[in-house]
Residue frames relative to the residue before (quaternion, step in Angstrom):
aa qw qx qy qz dx dy dz
M 1.0000 0.0000 0.0000 0.0000 0.00 0.00 0.00
E 0.4511 -0.7081 0.4713 0.2701 3.60 -0.79 0.97
K 0.6620 -0.5411 0.3474 0.3851 3.56 -1.18 0.66
E 0.6734 0.5016 -0.3073 0.4477 3.58 0.90 -0.91
T 0.6351 0.5107 -0.3325 0.4746 3.56 1.07 -0.67
L 0.6205 0.5435 -0.3315 0.4579 3.58 1.01 -0.80
R 0.6310 0.5638 -0.3208 0.4255 3.54 0.96 -0.90
R 0.7661 0.3959 -0.1675 0.4778 3.54 0.96 -1.01
T 0.5552 0.6276 -0.3831 0.3889 3.59 1.29 -0.05
R 0.4964 -0.6606 0.4713 0.3085 3.55 -1.00 0.84
I 0.6252 -0.5696 0.3928 0.3612 3.57 -1.12 0.70
A 0.6494 0.5184 -0.3179 0.4566 3.61 0.91 -0.91
E 0.6684 0.4980 -0.3029 0.4620 3.58 0.97 -0.80
L 0.6278 0.5392 -0.3311 0.4534 3.57 1.00 -0.82
V 0.6997 0.4628 -0.2688 0.4732 3.58 0.92 -0.93
D 0.6283 0.5307 -0.3409 0.4554 3.59 1.06 -0.68
Q 0.6307 0.5404 -0.3250 0.4523 3.59 1.11 -0.66
D 0.7828 -0.0344 0.0667 0.6177 3.59 1.12 -0.80
N 0.3502 -0.7901 0.4651 0.1916 3.59 -0.28 1.27
L 0.5517 0.6099 -0.4030 0.4014 3.59 1.15 -0.43
R 0.5601 0.6337 -0.3631 0.3909 3.57 1.17 -0.63
A 0.5758 0.5910 -0.3803 0.4179 3.57 1.14 -0.60
H 0.6786 0.4741 -0.2923 0.4788 3.60 0.96 -0.81
I 0.6116 0.5432 -0.3432 0.4616 3.59 1.04 -0.77
L 0.6717 0.4878 -0.2900 0.4762 3.58 0.89 -0.95
Y 0.6203 0.5498 -0.3299 0.4518 3.58 1.00 -0.84
Y 0.6153 0.5548 -0.3271 0.4546 3.58 1.05 -0.82
F 0.7189 0.3998 -0.2446 0.5134 3.61 1.09 -0.62
G 0.6051 -0.5924 0.3410 0.4083 3.59 1.27 0.20
I 0.5633 0.5766 -0.3904 0.4447 3.57 1.28 0.32
R 0.1423 -0.7780 0.6072 0.0757 3.58 -0.48 1.16
F 0.4532 -0.7480 0.4062 0.2647 3.57 -0.38 1.22
F 0.6791 0.5106 -0.2901 0.4405 3.56 1.09 -0.75
D 0.6301 0.5113 -0.3417 0.4741 3.59 1.28 -0.15
F 0.7901 0.2330 -0.1119 0.5558 3.62 1.18 -0.52
P 0.1053 0.8536 -0.5086 0.0407 3.65 0.85 0.76
E 0.7529 0.3945 -0.2132 0.4818 3.61 1.03 -0.76
H 0.5172 0.6163 -0.4315 0.4081 3.60 1.27 -0.05
T 0.4134 -0.6320 0.5713 0.3215 3.54 -1.19 0.49
L 0.6632 -0.4872 0.3663 0.4343 3.58 -1.25 0.32
E 0.6541 0.5205 -0.3155 0.4490 3.56 0.93 -0.89
Q 0.6506 0.5244 -0.3167 0.4488 3.61 0.90 -0.84
V 0.7158 0.4454 -0.2711 0.4646 3.59 0.80 -0.96
C 0.6081 0.5237 -0.3570 0.4781 3.61 1.07 -0.59
H 0.6400 0.5056 -0.3344 0.4722 3.61 0.96 -0.75
E 0.6721 0.5051 -0.2963 0.4531 3.56 0.95 -0.92
K 0.7282 0.4141 -0.2312 0.4947 3.61 1.09 -0.73
G 0.4677 -0.6920 0.4370 0.3338 3.57 1.26 -0.12
L 0.4534 0.6905 -0.4358 0.3573 3.58 1.16 0.63
V 0.4586 -0.6377 0.5384 0.3054 3.53 -1.21 0.54
V 0.4124 -0.7575 0.4443 0.2423 3.56 -0.34 1.24
D 0.6403 0.5363 -0.3449 0.4282 3.62 0.94 -0.79
T 0.6197 0.5420 -0.3443 0.4513 3.60 1.08 -0.68
V 0.6541 0.4946 -0.2970 0.4892 3.58 0.99 -0.87
I 0.6347 0.5322 -0.3285 0.4539 3.59 0.94 -0.84
R 0.6367 0.5443 -0.3307 0.4347 3.60 0.91 -0.89
E 0.6830 0.4727 -0.2850 0.4785 3.56 0.99 -0.89
L 0.6205 0.5346 -0.3376 0.4640 3.59 1.06 -0.70
E 0.7067 0.4628 -0.2692 0.4626 3.57 0.96 -0.82
S 0.8034 0.0432 -0.0120 0.5938 3.58 1.07 -0.74
P 0.2473 -0.8154 0.5051 0.1371 3.57 0.15 1.29
G 0.3929 -0.7380 0.5041 0.2166 3.56 -0.90 0.94
E 0.8101 -0.3163 0.2058 0.4487 3.55 -1.33 -0.26
N 0.5985 0.5796 -0.3736 0.4077 3.60 1.13 -0.45
F 0.7871 0.3354 -0.1504 0.4954 3.58 1.16 -0.54
K 0.5459 0.6062 -0.4094 0.4085 3.60 1.27 -0.12
G 0.5422 -0.6087 0.4748 0.3318 3.54 -1.22 0.55
S 0.6756 -0.4842 0.3527 0.4298 3.54 -1.27 0.18
T 0.4284 -0.6951 0.5181 0.2548 3.55 -1.02 0.78
D 0.4922 -0.6514 0.4850 0.3133 3.59 -1.20 0.48
L 0.0377 -0.8186 0.5722 -0.0313 3.54 0.23 1.32
P 0.4682 -0.6712 0.4850 0.3084 3.62 -1.08 0.61
L 0.0367 -0.8705 0.4907 0.0078 3.53 0.69 1.12
M 0.5516 0.6133 -0.3967 0.4028 3.57 1.13 -0.51
N 0.7063 0.4542 -0.2578 0.4779 3.59 1.12 -0.62
Y 0.5613 0.6231 -0.3779 0.3923 3.58 1.31 -0.17
P 0.4886 -0.6185 0.5024 0.3554 3.62 -1.12 0.49
V 0.7082 -0.4889 0.3116 0.4030 3.54 -1.28 0.49
D 0.6734 0.5034 -0.3403 0.4211 3.64 0.79 -0.86
L 0.6684 0.4840 -0.3241 0.4625 3.64 0.95 -0.69
I 0.6047 0.5429 -0.3569 0.4606 3.59 1.09 -0.65
M 0.6526 0.4979 -0.3128 0.4779 3.59 1.00 -0.80
E 0.6389 0.5105 -0.3398 0.4645 3.61 0.97 -0.71
Y 0.6083 0.5363 -0.3431 0.4740 3.59 1.06 -0.71
L 0.6846 0.4783 -0.2826 0.4719 3.59 0.87 -0.99
K 0.6393 0.5135 -0.3413 0.4594 3.62 0.97 -0.75
H 0.6256 0.5267 -0.3411 0.4635 3.60 1.02 -0.73
A 0.6351 0.5178 -0.3279 0.4702 3.55 1.04 -0.83
H 0.6118 0.5496 -0.3408 0.4555 3.62 1.04 -0.79
F 0.6462 0.5295 -0.3119 0.4526 3.54 0.98 -0.95
L 0.6700 0.4972 -0.3036 0.4601 3.59 0.90 -0.90
F 0.6209 0.5464 -0.3348 0.4515 3.57 1.08 -0.75
V 0.7522 0.4429 -0.2144 0.4382 3.56 0.77 -1.14
K 0.7628 0.4034 -0.1831 0.4710 3.54 0.98 -0.93
H 0.8013 0.2984 -0.1346 0.5007 3.60 1.07 -0.60
K 0.7855 0.3802 -0.2067 0.4424 3.56 0.33 -1.27
L 0.7276 0.4530 -0.2682 0.4398 3.59 0.69 -1.00
P 0.6314 0.5068 -0.3608 0.4629 3.68 0.94 -0.65
Y 0.6275 0.5404 -0.3287 0.4540 3.55 1.09 -0.73
I 0.6704 0.4729 -0.2959 0.4893 3.59 0.88 -0.97
G 0.6157 0.5539 -0.3388 0.4465 3.59 1.03 -0.77
R 0.6701 0.4927 -0.3036 0.4648 3.57 0.98 -0.83
L 0.6076 0.5450 -0.3428 0.4652 3.56 1.12 -0.70
V 0.6703 0.4998 -0.2933 0.4635 3.56 0.99 -0.89
E 0.6419 0.5470 -0.3084 0.4400 3.58 0.94 -0.95
S 0.7668 0.3779 -0.1938 0.4812 3.56 0.96 -0.90
F 0.4016 0.7518 -0.4359 0.2888 3.55 1.37 0.02
K 0.0876 0.7419 -0.6599 0.0800 3.54 -0.86 1.11
A 0.3141 -0.8102 0.4673 0.1629 3.51 -0.07 1.40
N 0.0123 0.8223 -0.5667 -0.0500 3.58 0.72 -1.08
H 0.6403 0.4454 -0.3108 0.5432 3.53 1.09 0.84
K 0.4938 -0.7069 0.4107 0.2962 3.61 -0.58 1.13
E 0.6372 0.5568 -0.3256 0.4219 3.58 1.07 -0.69
Y 0.7976 0.3090 -0.1271 0.5022 3.56 1.17 -0.65
D 0.3928 0.7352 -0.4760 0.2804 3.58 1.25 0.09
S 0.6764 0.4728 -0.2899 0.4848 3.59 0.96 -0.83
V 0.6015 0.5420 -0.3561 0.4665 3.61 1.12 -0.69
E 0.6247 0.5388 -0.3358 0.4546 3.60 0.94 -0.87
K 0.6912 0.4869 -0.2817 0.4536 3.58 0.80 -1.00
D 0.6939 0.4811 -0.2757 0.4594 3.58 0.90 -0.99
L 0.6479 0.5186 -0.3289 0.4506 3.60 0.99 -0.82
K 0.6593 0.5126 -0.3116 0.4532 3.59 0.98 -0.85
T 0.6578 0.4657 -0.3091 0.5050 3.60 1.19 -0.43
L 0.7565 0.4368 -0.2231 0.4327 3.59 0.77 -1.07
F 0.6611 0.5527 -0.3494 0.3679 3.60 0.81 -0.91
P 0.6441 0.5011 -0.3547 0.4564 3.68 0.85 -0.71
L 0.6368 0.5199 -0.3229 0.4690 3.61 1.09 -0.68
F 0.6292 0.5182 -0.3082 0.4904 3.54 1.07 -0.87
L 0.6556 0.5259 -0.3129 0.4425 3.59 0.92 -0.90
E 0.6685 0.5016 -0.2994 0.4602 3.57 0.88 -0.96
D 0.6791 0.4888 -0.2872 0.4663 3.58 0.91 -0.93
F 0.6494 0.5358 -0.3093 0.4422 3.56 1.00 -0.89
I 0.6847 0.4788 -0.2871 0.4686 3.58 0.89 -0.95
H 0.6006 0.5431 -0.3464 0.4736 3.59 1.07 -0.72
H 0.6506 0.5260 -0.3082 0.4528 3.58 0.96 -0.93
I 0.6589 0.5164 -0.3096 0.4509 3.57 0.91 -0.91
Y 0.7058 0.4560 -0.2838 0.4620 3.59 0.77 -0.96
E 0.6136 0.5372 -0.3414 0.4673 3.59 1.09 -0.69
E 0.6465 0.5335 -0.3125 0.4470 3.55 1.00 -0.87
E 0.6786 0.4809 -0.2838 0.4772 3.55 0.97 -0.89
D 0.7054 0.4915 -0.2628 0.4379 3.59 0.97 -0.86
T 0.7721 0.3179 -0.1776 0.5208 3.57 1.10 -0.57
L 0.7468 0.4019 -0.2306 0.4771 3.62 0.46 -1.21
F 0.7189 0.4510 -0.2759 0.4513 3.57 0.68 -1.06
K 0.6236 0.5459 -0.3239 0.4562 3.54 1.11 -0.81
Y 0.6594 0.4920 -0.3101 0.4764 3.62 0.97 -0.80
I 0.6585 0.4944 -0.3202 0.4684 3.63 0.87 -0.88
R 0.6283 0.5297 -0.3389 0.4581 3.59 1.00 -0.77
M 0.6392 0.5130 -0.3201 0.4751 3.62 1.03 -0.76
L 0.6284 0.5193 -0.3316 0.4749 3.60 1.03 -0.78
E 0.6517 0.5323 -0.3147 0.4392 3.57 0.93 -0.91
K 0.6570 0.4832 -0.2934 0.4988 3.60 1.02 -0.82
A 0.6564 0.5173 -0.3242 0.4432 3.60 0.94 -0.84
S 0.6035 0.5640 -0.3574 0.4358 3.59 1.09 -0.66
R 0.6951 0.4246 -0.2670 0.5151 3.58 1.21 -0.44
G 0.6054 -0.5937 0.3363 0.4096 3.58 1.30 0.15
D 0.5763 0.5786 -0.3672 0.4452 3.57 1.31 0.11
Y 0.4582 0.6741 -0.4729 0.3348 3.58 -0.04 1.25
N 0.3744 -0.6544 0.5994 0.2688 3.50 -1.39 0.40
P 0.4897 -0.7207 0.3984 0.2865 3.62 -0.46 1.21
S 0.7024 0.4615 -0.2921 0.4564 3.62 0.74 -0.96
R 0.6601 0.4981 -0.3134 0.4668 3.61 0.95 -0.86
L 0.6525 0.5152 -0.3179 0.4558 3.58 0.96 -0.84
Y 0.6382 0.5278 -0.3162 0.4627 3.56 1.00 -0.83
D 0.6542 0.5124 -0.3096 0.4622 3.58 0.94 -0.92
M 0.6747 0.4944 -0.3050 0.4553 3.58 0.93 -0.86
M 0.6607 0.5007 -0.3132 0.4633 3.60 0.99 -0.77
E 0.6350 0.5125 -0.3268 0.4768 3.58 1.15 -0.64
K 0.6890 0.5013 -0.2678 0.4498 3.59 1.05 -0.81
H 0.7986 0.2996 -0.1325 0.5050 3.56 1.02 -0.81
S 0.0701 -0.7508 0.6551 0.0484 3.52 -1.23 0.61
L 0.3352 -0.7684 0.5048 0.2057 3.60 -0.41 1.19
Q 0.6047 0.5563 -0.3648 0.4379 3.58 1.09 -0.65
K 0.6587 0.4963 -0.3018 0.4782 3.57 0.96 -0.86
C 0.6419 0.5258 -0.3183 0.4584 3.59 0.99 -0.89
A 0.6473 0.5233 -0.3150 0.4560 3.59 1.00 -0.84
M 0.6608 0.4990 -0.3095 0.4676 3.60 0.96 -0.81
E 0.6633 0.4878 -0.3019 0.4805 3.60 0.98 -0.82
H 0.6262 0.5547 -0.3328 0.4352 3.54 1.04 -0.76
E 0.6599 0.5026 -0.3087 0.4655 3.60 0.95 -0.81
V 0.6220 0.5470 -0.3361 0.4482 3.58 1.07 -0.75
H 0.7660 0.3770 -0.1854 0.4865 3.61 1.01 -0.80
D 0.3525 0.7800 -0.4667 0.2224 3.59 1.27 0.18
D 0.7341 0.4355 -0.2585 0.4523 3.61 0.86 -0.87
E 0.0099 -0.8699 0.4921 -0.0335 3.53 0.51 1.25
M 0.7095 0.4540 -0.2518 0.4766 3.56 1.24 -0.43
Q 0.2743 0.7989 -0.4966 0.1998 3.57 1.22 0.35
G 0.6814 0.5006 -0.2894 0.4488 3.57 0.92 -0.92
I 0.6481 0.5045 -0.3182 0.4734 3.58 1.02 -0.70
R 0.6241 0.5261 -0.3330 0.4720 3.55 1.08 -0.79
R 0.6441 0.5398 -0.3272 0.4321 3.59 0.97 -0.82
I 0.7347 0.4278 -0.2657 0.4545 3.62 0.73 -0.96
T 0.6884 0.4263 -0.2932 0.5083 3.62 1.21 -0.37
K 0.4176 -0.7229 0.4500 0.3170 3.59 1.35 0.13
G 0.6968 -0.4766 0.2623 0.4674 3.54 0.93 0.99
Y 0.6024 -0.5915 0.3312 0.4213 3.56 1.19 0.76
H 0.2471 0.7913 -0.5194 0.2075 3.57 1.10 0.75
I 0.1148 -0.8013 0.5868 0.0216 3.57 -0.77 1.05
T 0.3313 -0.7421 0.5515 0.1879 3.58 -0.80 1.02
P 0.6550 -0.5344 0.3368 0.4147 3.62 -1.08 0.45
D 0.7521 0.3688 -0.2073 0.5054 3.62 1.10 -0.69
A 0.2523 0.7948 -0.5131 0.2032 3.60 1.20 0.50
P 0.5061 -0.6395 0.4812 0.3215 3.61 -1.01 0.79
L 0.6470 -0.5397 0.3752 0.3864 3.54 -1.20 0.56
H 0.6280 0.5520 -0.3446 0.4267 3.59 0.97 -0.84
V 0.6322 0.5209 -0.3319 0.4678 3.61 1.03 -0.76
K 0.6478 0.5267 -0.3281 0.4418 3.59 0.90 -0.90
V 0.6727 0.4964 -0.3015 0.4584 3.57 0.94 -0.90
I 0.6491 0.5143 -0.3187 0.4611 3.62 0.87 -0.91
Y 0.6868 0.4843 -0.2861 0.4603 3.55 0.83 -1.00
Y 0.6093 0.5461 -0.3394 0.4639 3.58 1.02 -0.80
E 0.7022 0.4637 -0.2780 0.4632 3.58 0.82 -0.94
L 0.6460 0.5047 -0.3265 0.4705 3.63 0.99 -0.74
I 0.6409 0.5046 -0.3254 0.4784 3.61 0.94 -0.77
S 0.6582 0.5121 -0.2999 0.4632 3.57 0.95 -0.91
F 0.6697 0.4932 -0.2952 0.4703 3.59 0.95 -0.89
E 0.6367 0.5223 -0.3346 0.4581 3.59 0.97 -0.78
K 0.6361 0.5190 -0.3294 0.4664 3.60 0.98 -0.77
V 0.6530 0.5017 -0.3115 0.4742 3.58 0.98 -0.84
L 0.6326 0.5257 -0.3266 0.4657 3.59 1.04 -0.76
Q 0.6361 0.5305 -0.3208 0.4594 3.58 0.99 -0.81
D 0.6438 0.5063 -0.3077 0.4842 3.58 1.02 -0.88
H 0.6397 0.5411 -0.3069 0.4514 3.55 1.03 -0.92
A 0.6781 0.4867 -0.2887 0.4690 3.56 0.91 -0.96
R 0.6172 0.5437 -0.3437 0.4530 3.59 1.05 -0.77
I 0.6459 0.5232 -0.3193 0.4550 3.61 0.96 -0.83
E 0.6642 0.4924 -0.2956 0.4785 3.55 1.03 -0.85
N 0.7310 0.4653 -0.2425 0.4363 3.57 0.81 -1.00
E 0.7904 0.3498 -0.1559 0.4782 3.52 0.92 -0.96
I 0.7672 0.3115 -0.1910 0.5271 3.62 1.19 -0.35
L 0.7269 0.4419 -0.2704 0.4508 3.59 0.61 -1.06
F 0.7236 0.4546 -0.2772 0.4392 3.60 0.66 -1.03
P 0.6567 0.4902 -0.3460 0.4568 3.66 0.84 -0.69
K 0.6548 0.5003 -0.3116 0.4732 3.58 0.99 -0.81
A 0.6716 0.5003 -0.2988 0.4576 3.56 0.95 -0.94
M 0.6557 0.5128 -0.3180 0.4537 3.61 0.98 -0.83
S 0.6248 0.5184 -0.3285 0.4826 3.56 1.10 -0.71
L 0.6409 0.5171 -0.3087 0.4761 3.57 1.03 -0.84
E 0.6339 0.5423 -0.3081 0.4574 3.56 1.00 -0.90
S 0.6542 0.5234 -0.3023 0.4546 3.57 0.95 -0.90
V 0.6607 0.5015 -0.3014 0.4702 3.58 0.96 -0.90
V 0.6638 0.5073 -0.2995 0.4608 3.59 0.90 -0.95
K 0.6540 0.5103 -0.3178 0.4593 3.61 0.89 -0.87
K 0.6566 0.5018 -0.3268 0.4586 3.60 0.88 -0.86
K 0.6757 0.4850 -0.3077 0.4621 3.59 0.84 -0.91
F 0.6490 0.5385 -0.3135 0.4366 3.57 0.99 -0.89
F 0.7450 0.4070 -0.2362 0.4728 3.58 0.75 -1.03
D 0.5791 0.5454 -0.3883 0.4652 3.60 1.17 -0.46
K 0.6627 0.5077 -0.2953 0.4646 3.52 0.96 -0.92
A 0.6412 0.5319 -0.3110 0.4575 3.59 1.01 -0.90
R 0.6567 0.5389 -0.3057 0.4301 3.56 1.02 -0.87
F 0.7469 0.4116 -0.2277 0.4699 3.57 1.04 -0.77
N 0.5826 0.5717 -0.3778 0.4369 3.58 1.29 -0.07
């Protein structure tokens, strides 16, 4: 779409053409549901934004809106994999989830097919959000902390009694099994949205919410795959090496 056409296009039409644009506009302080009949040029003028800057982002979304890149994580050491995962956690908590939360809060279905979805989402999503954030922080405070200690111990940097206590308290094999059991965190949301089923006459707000939920679920699946298929195998191998060195040294002392 040419720049001049974008300028003159209504916000609702822009978002209907590509639901990702709702997030891009939100990043600039434009909530699509507040200005559906404004043209892009009108709302930029009202918000004091440079329209060409907004258009550039709409045409070529930057790093805030691109999906995860296919990094060769299998070749990365454990500490860098954890940093990658922690950065993903930060993006979830500070960017993606607050945006989806705002979409849910402002959701007014005004459509008999989605009235119950609106009600259920407004009840369930805050609970999902609280549980999800708790899970992330618990993972960083316990699992990542233990793996980081193992990584340091593999280089000979450890306190013997503290390392022993941590190895007695934690089992990466058990953590990995529990992690796989809890991977499908969005099952409840999928159920109330009927698998994100959209009718031909679905309101724009529904399309945007479902688009973001589907996108987030895909990112979560990729995230879980990295943890299950890359982080845990590498960490368990590291744990095995550290335990052998530790107990071999203890036996000869």
